[in-house]
C-alpha positions in Angstrom: 29.5 16.0 -22.7 27.6 17.1 -19.6 24.3 17.0 -21.5 25.0 13.4 -22.6 25.8 12.4 -19.0 22.6 13.9 -17.7 20.6 12.1 -20.4 22.3 8.8 -19.6 21.7 9.2 -15.8 18.0 10.0 -16.5 17.6 6.9 -18.6 19.3 4.7 -16.1 17.4 6.0 -13.1 14.0 5.8 -14.9 14.6 2.1 -15.4 15.5 1.6 -11.7 12.9 3.7 -9.9 9.2 3.7 -10.4 7.4 6.9 -9.4 4.7 5.8 -6.9 2.3 8.3 -5.3 0.2 7.7 -2.2 -2.9 9.7 -1.3 -5.6 9.7 1.4 -3.8 7.2 3.6 -6.0 6.5 6.7 -6.1 3.8 9.3 -9.2 3.4 11.4 -8.6 3.9 15.1 -8.6 0.4 16.7 -9.7 1.6 20.2 -7.6 -1.1 21.8 -8.8 -3.9 19.5 -6.4 -6.2 17.8 -7.8 -5.7 14.3 -8.5 -2.6 12.1 -8.7 -1.5 8.5 -6.7 0.9 6.4 -7.4 2.9 3.2 -5.2 4.5 0.6 -4.9 5.4 -3.1 -1.8 4.3 -4.9 -0.7 5.5 -8.4 2.4 4.3 -10.2 4.0 5.2 -13.5 4.6 1.5 -14.2 3.0 -1.8 -13.4 3.8 -3.1 -9.9 2.7 -6.0 -7.7 2.3 -5.4 -3.9 4.5 -8.0 -2.4 4.1 -7.1 1.3 2.9 -4.4 3.6 4.6 -4.2 7.0 4.6 -2.1 10.1 6.2 -1.9 13.6 2.8 -2.4 15.3 1.5 -5.3 13.4 3.1 -8.6 12.1 0.2 -9.3 9.7 -1.2 -6.9 7.1 -3.3 -8.2 4.2 -5.2 -6.6 1.3 -8.8 -7.8 1.1 -11.5 -7.6 -1.4 -15.1 -7.0 -0.3 -18.0 -8.3 -2.4 -21.7 -9.0 -1.9 -22.5 -12.6 -2.5 -26.1 -13.7 -2.0 -26.9 -10.7 0.1 -23.8 -11.5 2.4 -20.7 -9.3 2.4 -17.7 -11.6 1.8 -14.1 -10.6 2.5 -11.2 -12.4 0.8 -7.5 -11.9 0.8 -5.9 -10.7 -2.4 -2.7 -12.6 -2.7 -0.8 -10.6 -5.3 -2.5 -7.2 -5.8 -1.6 -5.5 -9.1 -1.1 -1.8 -9.6 -1.5 -1.0 -13.3 0.5 1.8 -14.8 -1.3 5.2 -14.4 -4.4 3.6 -13.0 -5.3 4.4 -9.4 -5.3 1.4 -7.0 -7.9 2.3 -4.5 -8.4 0.8 -1.1 -11.5 2.3 0.5 -14.3 1.9 3.0 -16.9 -0.5 1.7 -14.5 -1.9 -0.9 -11.0 -3.4 -1.2 -9.0 -2.4 1.9 -6.1 -3.2 4.2 -6.7 -5.6 7.1 -4.3 -5.0 9.9 -4.2 -7.9 12.4 -2.5 -8.6 15.8 -2.0 -4.9 16.6 0.5 -4.6 19.4 -0.3 -1.0 20.5 -3.3 1.3 21.0 -3.5 3.4 17.8 -5.9 5.9 19.4 -2.9 7.3 21.3 -1.3 8.2 18.0 -2.2 10.7 15.3 0.0 9.1 12.6 1.6 5.7 11.9 3.9 4.4 9.2 3.4 1.4 7.0 6.0 0.1 4.6 4.9 -1.1 1.1 7.2 -3.5 -0.7 6.5 -3.7 -4.5 7.7 -6.1 -7.1 8.5 -4.7 -10.6 7.9 -6.7 -13.7 11.7 -7.1 -14.1 11.9 -8.7 -10.6 13.3 -5.7 -8.8 11.9 -4.7 -5.5 10.9 -1.2 -4.5 10.1 -0.2 -0.9 8.2 2.9 0.2 7.3 4.1 3.7 3.9 5.7 3.9 2.5 7.8 6.7 -1.1 7.1 7.6 -3.4 9.3 9.7 -5.3 7.5 12.5 -9.0 8.5 12.4 
C-alpha cells in the first residue's frame, strides 16, 4: 500500500510541477542609470512560456531579441518567449537578453538581486520561480 501511495504522489506532482533550472544569472551593473541588461540560461523538463519577469527594483522587464539588419543592430521585444522541453533557453550578451527598465535603485551597491519568473504551462497552470542574479 505504501509503495502504491508513493507512486501516486509521484505521478500527481510530476504533472503539477515542472523542473526548471537556472544557470549563469547575471545582471549588468547599472552605475546609477535607469536601464540595464540581464543574462541567464533556463532549462525545463517541459515546454513553458515566460509570462512575466518581475522584481522589486524595476516595474518593467522585457525579453528582447538582438539581430543584425542591414548592418544595424536591432532590438525587439519578444512577447511570449517559449522554453522548449530539454532545450536551453539562453539570454546572453550580444544575443537575446533581459532589458530591465526604470530601475529604482543603484545596483552597484548590491552583489546579488532577485528576479521572479512567471511561467505558463501548456495546460494553463502558472509556475513561479525566484532567481538570484549576481550584479557584475
